[in-house]
Residue, then its C-alpha position, 0 to 999 in steps of 0.5 A: x097705695x090704691x090710687x084712691x078708695x071708695x067711701x065704704x072702705x074710708x077708716x077712722x082718721x083718728x086710728x093713725x094716732x092709735x096705729x102710731x102709738x101701739x099697731x095692736x091697740x089700734x086693731x082691738x078698737x078698729x078690727x076686733x071693735x072693742x074699746x074700754x075707758x080709763x081716766x085718760x080717755x075719758x078726760x080727753x072726750x071732755x075736752x073735745x066736747x068742750x070743742x066740737x060744736x058743728x054749729x059754731x063759727x066765729x068770725x074774728x079779725x079776718x080769721x073764721x073758726x070753724x069747729x068739728x069740720x067733717x073731712x076725708x081723703x080718698x087718696x089716703x082712705x081715711x075720714x073723721x072730724x076735724x076739732x077746729x079749722x082755721x080760715x085766715x085772710x089771705x091773697x094766696x088762699x081759696x074762696x070759701x062758700x057764702x064768704x068774700x074773699x081768699x082763705x089759707x086752712x089750718x086744722x087745730x087739733x085738741x090734746x088732753x095730755x102734753x107733747x108726746x116723743x112720738x109723732x102720733x098727734x102730728x101724724x093725725x094733724x097731717x092726716x086732717x091737713x092732706x083730708x083739707x087740701x083735697x077737699x079743698x084744692x089748695x096746699x095746707x103747709x102748717x097746722x096746730x096742736x093745743x095741749x090741755x095739760x100744758x094749755x100750750x098750742x104748738x105750730x107743726x111744720x107739715x113737711x115732705x117726711x111726715x106727709x110720707x109718715x102718714x101715707x105709709x101708715x094709712x097704707x099699713x091700715x088698710x092692709x091689716x083691715x082688710x086682712x083682719x090682722x091683730x099683730x102681738x106686741x111687746x109690752x112698754x111703759x105705755x102699756x101701763x096707761x092703755x085703756x085697753x090693757x085688760x084686753x090686751x093682756x101684753x104680759x101674756x103676748x110675749x109669752x105666746x109661741x106660734x104654732x109652728x115653732x111649737x109643732x117644731x119644738x114638740x118634734x125635736x123632743x119627741 
């Protein structure tokens, strides 16, 4: 990974979730600039619309809740917006501009569905935390995922393994982006719920023969 990226090289932080879910979906969105809505994406936008208010800050019981907080990491090469960042008063925290006392930060990411088998949501949350750590010069041990379908809030420990996953995915994303590379994928059950299924045409990807193999086949059959 590069020591540090420039502001022009920053990729959308939210893309790390797409990348882990499906590298082809990520490339179609972030390299080829293709997007289509479906019921799931619309419901997700509605949930975030209720949460993301950059002018809303609430203080209650020693905790400051800030919404739509812009963040960036020049080491990861990612930038984005945290749905919510909770600042809890603690002697182990850091000073905040215009506030007395010390505060620990914890990002809270809102998702429309439910807990997933893959770590895509946890990775997105961890990337947000790494951005906050870089910006505030503080260590963030955990964050929260809130799922709208179950109305359940899940604590996520930001382990060394999860941080390494985020770093490796960010590095791979930058490599794909610099090459302008859209990979092929194998079909799975996840394709059914993907809003880009009509653009991706995953069932056709498995039938495509690489040019080198096609030429070799033609030579052998001649």
